[in-house]
N, C-alpha and C positions, 0 to 999 in steps of 0.2 A: 647145859646148852651153851654153845659158843656165842659171843657177842655178834649181833647182826643176823643170827640164824632165825628161821621162821618159827613162830609160836603158833598156837592153835588159830585156825582161820577166823578172822574177825567177822562179826555180824554186820551185814548191810541192811539198814532199816529204811524202807521207802518213806519219803516225806510227802504229805499232802498239805501244802500251804493254801489257806482259804482267804480270799479277799473279794469282797463284793459278791459273795456267793459262788465264786468260781475257783477252780484249782489252778494256782499260778506258781511262778517262781520269780523271786525278786533278784535284781542285780545289786550286789553289795548292800542288801537290806533296804534299798530305796523303794518305797511303796509306789512311786511314780514311774519306776522302770520295771515293769512286769512282763512276763511271758505267760500267756494263758495256755495251759496244756489240756485241760478238760473244762467244759462249761459246767459239768456236774462234779463236785467233790466226791459225792457218793460213788459215781462211776469210776473215778480215779482210784478210790480205795478198793472197790471191787476188782479193778484191774490188777493191783498188786496182790490182793488176796488170791486171785486165780493163779497167779504165778508162784504162789507158795510162800508169801511173806510170813515170817514168824511174829512180826510186830509191825504196826503201822503208826507213824508219828504224824499227828495232826497239829497244825498251828493256826490259831484264829488271829490272822494278821490285823483284822479290823479292831478286835478287842485289844491287841497289843499296842496299837497306835492311838486308841481312843476314838476311832472313826465309826464305831458300831460294834456289832457282834454277829457271830454265825453259830450260836449255840444249838439252835434247832437242828440244823443239818449235822452238826457234830454228834448230837444224841442219836440221830438216825444211823449214822455210820457206825457208832459204837455198838448199837443194838444189832444191826444186821451182820456186821463182821463177827461178832461173838456168836450169834445164833446160827448163822448159815455157813460160816467158814471156820469157826473156832479160832479166829485170829484176834488177839487183843490189840487195843489201841492205847496210846498215851497222848495226852492233850496239853499243849501249852498255848500261851498267848493271852494275856490279861487275867491270869489267875493270881489275884493279888490279895485275896482274903479267904478266910476259912470257909465261909458260906459258898463262894463260887467253886472252891476246890471240892467240897463235899457234894455239891449239886452234880458235878461231873462224875464223881465216884458212884453216886446213887444211880446215875443214868447208864452205868455199865462200862465206864472208862476204867481200864485196868490200873493206870497210874497217872497222876497229875504232874505237870512239869511247872515248877515255880521258877520264874526268872527275876524280874524287877523286884518282887517282894523279898527275895532272898537277900537282896542288898538293903532295901528300905526297912524291912520288918523281919529280921532273921528269926525272931521268936515263932513266927508262923510255921517255918520249916520244922522246928522242934515240936510244936504242938501237933502238927499233922502226922509226924512220924510216931509220936506217942499214941495218937488215936488210931492210926491205921496201919502202922508198921512200915519199915523201910522199903518193903517191896512195892508200896503203893505211891511213893513220893520220890520225885526226881528233881534235882536242881539243875537249871540251865544257865550257864554263864556265857553271855555273848560279849566278845571283847575285840578291841582293836589293840593288837599286841597283847599285853597282859593287863590293860585297863578295861574294866567292865563297862559295857554300854547298857543303858536301860531304856525303858519305854519304847519298845520296838526298835531299838538300836539308834534312836534319834538323839539320845543324850549321853555324853560321857559322864561317868559317875565320880571320877577322881579316885575310885577305889581299885586297888590292884587285886588280881586273883589270889595272890599269896596272902593277902589280908583276910580273905574269906574262908579259904580251905580248912584251916585248923578248927574254926568254929563249926563249920558244916560237919566235919568228921566227929566233933564232940557231940553234935546234935543227933548222931546216929545215922547220918546219910550214907547210903551205900553207892548210889549211882549218880555220877556227875556228867552232864553234857557240856562240852566246851565248843563254842562256835567262833571261828575266826571270821569276823564280820567283813574284813577287807577282801576276803576271797569267796564269800558265800555267793553261789549262783554264777561264778565266773568261769568255772572249768579250768582254773589256773593251776590246780594241783595243791596238795597240802604243803604247808611250811614245816619241814622236818624239824628244824631247830625249835620252833614254837611248840610243836607237838611234844618234843622231848622235854621241854621246860615244864609244860603242864603235867606230863606224866610224873615228873619228879615232885610236883606239888600235890598230886592226888594219887594215892596208892590203892584206892578201892576201884570199883568198876568205872572205867572212863570211856565215854562215847564222844566222838568229835564230829564236827561238821565244818563246812566252809572250804570249797574248792576241790573236793574229790572229783577226779576226772576220769580215771581209768584203773586198770589192774595194777599199775605201778604204785598208785596211792594205797591200794589194799595191801600190797606187799609192805609198804612203809608202815602201815598200821600194825601189821604182824611183827615186823622187825623192832618196833619201838614199844611193843607190849601193850598196845591199846586194844580195847575189847570190841570196838566196832565204830561205825560211822552212820550218821543220818545223811541220806543222799537224795537229792532231788534232780537237778538238771541232767546229771550224767546218766541216770537210768531212764529219764524221760526221753532224752535225745540219743541214747544208745552208745555213748562213748564208753560206758561201763556196762558189760553184759549183766542181765538179771533174768533168771537166777544166776548167782555167781558161780563160775566154774571152780573146781578145786585148784588151789594154787600149787604150782610145781616148784 
């Protein structure tokens, strides 16, 4: 395959961010700059399931920022999408110990997404993978540039992505989510150079987020060998068609 040619079509994963019981999207990760898309997160998840989503990404923003939690509605979404639509869900936001991760898995969540804890307690990732397998555990690194941000993006960790990826690979991690916090929810498009740098740091399955705006960004994903993207605002507002058309 020649450099820059298209690889297999990336997966677009609809995101349902939940804050104060509603489906929202934040601008640059700021919980005080939200756009409400659905009053009911369950209805938002149903919407993407009806349109043929192969996976739905749920984020408990209140749990991530320490403002509360939305676990009851997340459990309802996981159960309904699995039973009625055969659509799996993955859940992140405030999953910082083994008990909370396993509670989600028992509730029907297909895989848990570990964020802050992957930086603060990397042994948790290893333990969960050993107990449940790499297909049930995902790590999400949210970053400004290549510095990891934690606690709902509110804090810089001082840790670089390059410092974490070798240990995550050694722990048996297969899927990494990388989010560019500075572009998340902005529709500014992906930062190609940053995506390329992260691709070099992580050779297993790489899903990205932050700024996806249109089909040009999907083509960028394919050209750089990324497996997919978690997308919110672009598909809620229609700047990226969903379901995704075949790329030419």
